[in-house]
N, C-alpha and C positions, 0 to 999 in steps of 0.2 A: 827761635824755633821751639824751645822747650815750653814756653808759655803758650804758644799757639797750638802745640800738639795736645795739650791737656784741656783746652777750652772747647766746649761744644760750639761748632760753627766757626771756630778760629777767630772769634770776635774779642780781641784783646785791646784794651785802651793803652796803646803804646805811648802816647804822650804823657799820660799819668804815671805809667811805669817808669819812663825815663826821668821825669822830674823827681820821683821818689828815690830812684837810684842816686841821683846827684845830691839829694838832701841827705841820704844815708852816708855818702862820702863826706859831706860837710860835718855831719854829726861825729863821724869817726875822727876827723881832724880836731874837732873841738874837744872830744874826749881825750885825745893825746895831750893837748895842752893842759887839761885838768890833771891828768896823771902825773905829768912832769912837775906841776905845782905841788903835788902831794908826795914828793920825794920818791917817785917810782923811777927807776933807771930806764933808759931807752932800751937796753937789752931785755929787761924784764917785761916792758910793754910789748916788745916785738915777739917775745916768747908766748905771751898770752894771746897776742893777735894771731900768730900762726896756728895756735891750737883752736882758737875760735873760728878761723877761716876754714880749717880742716873739718870741723864739726858742721859748719854751714854748708859746705859742698857735699859732705856725706849725707846730710839731711835732704839736700836737693836731689841727690841720686836715689835715696830711699823713696821720696815722694814720687819721683818719675816712674819707678818700677812697681808701685803699689796702686793700681787703678781704682781700688775700692775705697780709698781714703776720701772722706767728705772734704769739701772746700780745698781741693788740690791746688787751684789757682792761687788762692790766698796763702796757703802754706808754702808753696814754691816761691811766691813773690817774697814772703818774709825771709826765706832762706837766702835768696839772692840779695835782699836788702842788708842782711847781716854780713854777708860776704863783702858787699860794697862798703859797709862801715869799716871793715878790716882794711880795705884798700885805702880808705880815708885815714886810718891810723898809720898806715905805712908811709904815705907821702911826706908828712913832716919829718919822719925819722931818717929819710935818705939824705 
């Protein structure tokens, strides 16, 4: 609903958005394994992930409440992709 609300005519390519969200999740999982190989603790990675997820959702809220921003669909999508990468970081840690 958030993407549809800011798109003129509500014409959002949901298939592309969904595939990008899944790719972001996979990237997050790959980054997690790279972090562990570089001597980052799981607790440290999760602390950074929570901070990054908070920033991503705050950015999404900011974009939704400022209608004069250019390229709102792209910016909001990037915020959601960043959050989904955080979800990808979380899955291997549990």
